[in-house]
C-alpha positions in Angstrom: -32.7 -17.9 0.2 -34.7 -21.1 0.1 -36.2 -22.6 3.2 -33.1 -22.3 5.3 -33.4 -20.8 8.8 -31.1 -17.9 9.6 -27.8 -19.2 10.8 -28.7 -22.8 9.9 -26.6 -24.7 7.3 -28.0 -28.0 6.3 -25.5 -30.8 7.0 -25.4 -32.0 3.3 -24.8 -28.5 2.0 -22.1 -28.1 4.7 -20.4 -31.4 3.7 -20.5 -30.5 0.0 -19.1 -27.0 0.6 -16.2 -28.4 2.6 -15.4 -31.4 0.4 -15.9 -30.0 -3.0 -14.8 -26.4 -3.0 -12.7 -25.4 0.0 -11.1 -28.1 2.1 -9.2 -31.4 1.5 -9.3 -33.8 4.3 -6.4 -36.2 4.2 -5.9 -39.6 5.9 -3.5 -38.0 8.3 -4.5 -35.5 10.9 -4.3 -32.5 8.6 -6.7 -30.3 6.6 -5.7 -28.5 3.5 -7.5 -25.4 2.2 -6.9 -23.0 -0.6 -9.5 -20.6 0.9 -7.4 -17.6 2.0 -10.2 -16.2 4.1 -10.6 -19.4 6.1 -6.8 -19.7 6.5 -6.7 -16.1 7.8 -9.6 -16.8 10.2 -7.8 -19.9 11.5 -4.5 -18.0 11.9 -6.3 -15.2 13.7 -7.8 -17.8 16.0 -4.3 -19.0 17.0 -3.6 -21.9 14.5 -0.6 -21.8 12.3 -0.3 -23.6 9.0 2.2 -26.5 9.2 3.0 -26.3 5.5 2.2 -24.3 2.4 1.7 -26.6 -0.6 1.9 -25.4 -4.2 -1.0 -27.0 -6.2 -1.4 -26.0 -9.8 -2.3 -22.3 -9.7 -3.1 -22.1 -6.0 -1.5 -22.6 -2.7 -2.9 -25.0 -0.1 -2.6 -24.1 3.6 -2.1 -27.2 5.7 -3.3 -27.2 9.3 -3.1 -29.9 12.0 -6.5 -31.1 13.1 -5.8 -30.5 16.7 -7.6 -28.8 19.5 -10.6 -26.7 18.4 -9.8 -26.5 14.7 -12.9 -28.5 13.6 -15.2 -26.3 15.7 -13.6 -23.1 14.4 -14.2 -24.3 10.8 -17.8 -25.1 11.6 -18.2 -21.6 13.2 -16.6 -20.0 10.2 -19.1 -21.6 7.7 -22.0 -20.8 10.0 -20.9 -17.2 10.2 -20.5 -17.3 13.9 -16.7 -17.2 14.3 -15.7 -14.0 16.0 -12.2 -12.7 15.5 -10.5 -9.3 16.0 -10.9 -7.3 12.8 -7.4 -5.8 12.7 -5.8 -9.1 13.4 -7.9 -10.8 10.7 -7.0 -8.1 8.1 -3.3 -8.6 8.9 -3.6 -12.4 8.6 -5.4 -12.0 5.3 -2.6 -9.8 3.9 -0.1 -12.4 5.1 -1.9 -15.3 3.6 -2.2 -13.6 0.2 1.5 -12.7 0.3 2.5 -16.2 1.3 0.3 -17.7 -1.5 1.8 -15.5 -4.1 5.3 -16.3 -2.8 4.8 -20.0 -2.9 3.2 -19.9 -6.3 6.1 -17.8 -7.6 8.6 -20.3 -6.4 6.7 -23.3 -7.8 6.6 -21.6 -11.2 10.4 -21.4 -11.5 
């Protein structure tokens, strides 16, 4: 894939991926993401969403930007974040269920 070295994500591509498709950085110390897989990885790593926000046809998971959260997000996009597989699967099921629940309540 292009001239990218294995495991290396160019800074511009990383910025565009985060800003355009996956994450919303707010002026406060929070980060919002509709990426269920990222949310599950962060939950498995010990971070809990502070709020679930209905947004059109998706749910945003809002996390406090505290501790090692930025580092975990970078590792996630580099493919180097290691989490327990069973815990990640459970967190993914939970994030999907929560997203459906929030979307259902917002549609009423």
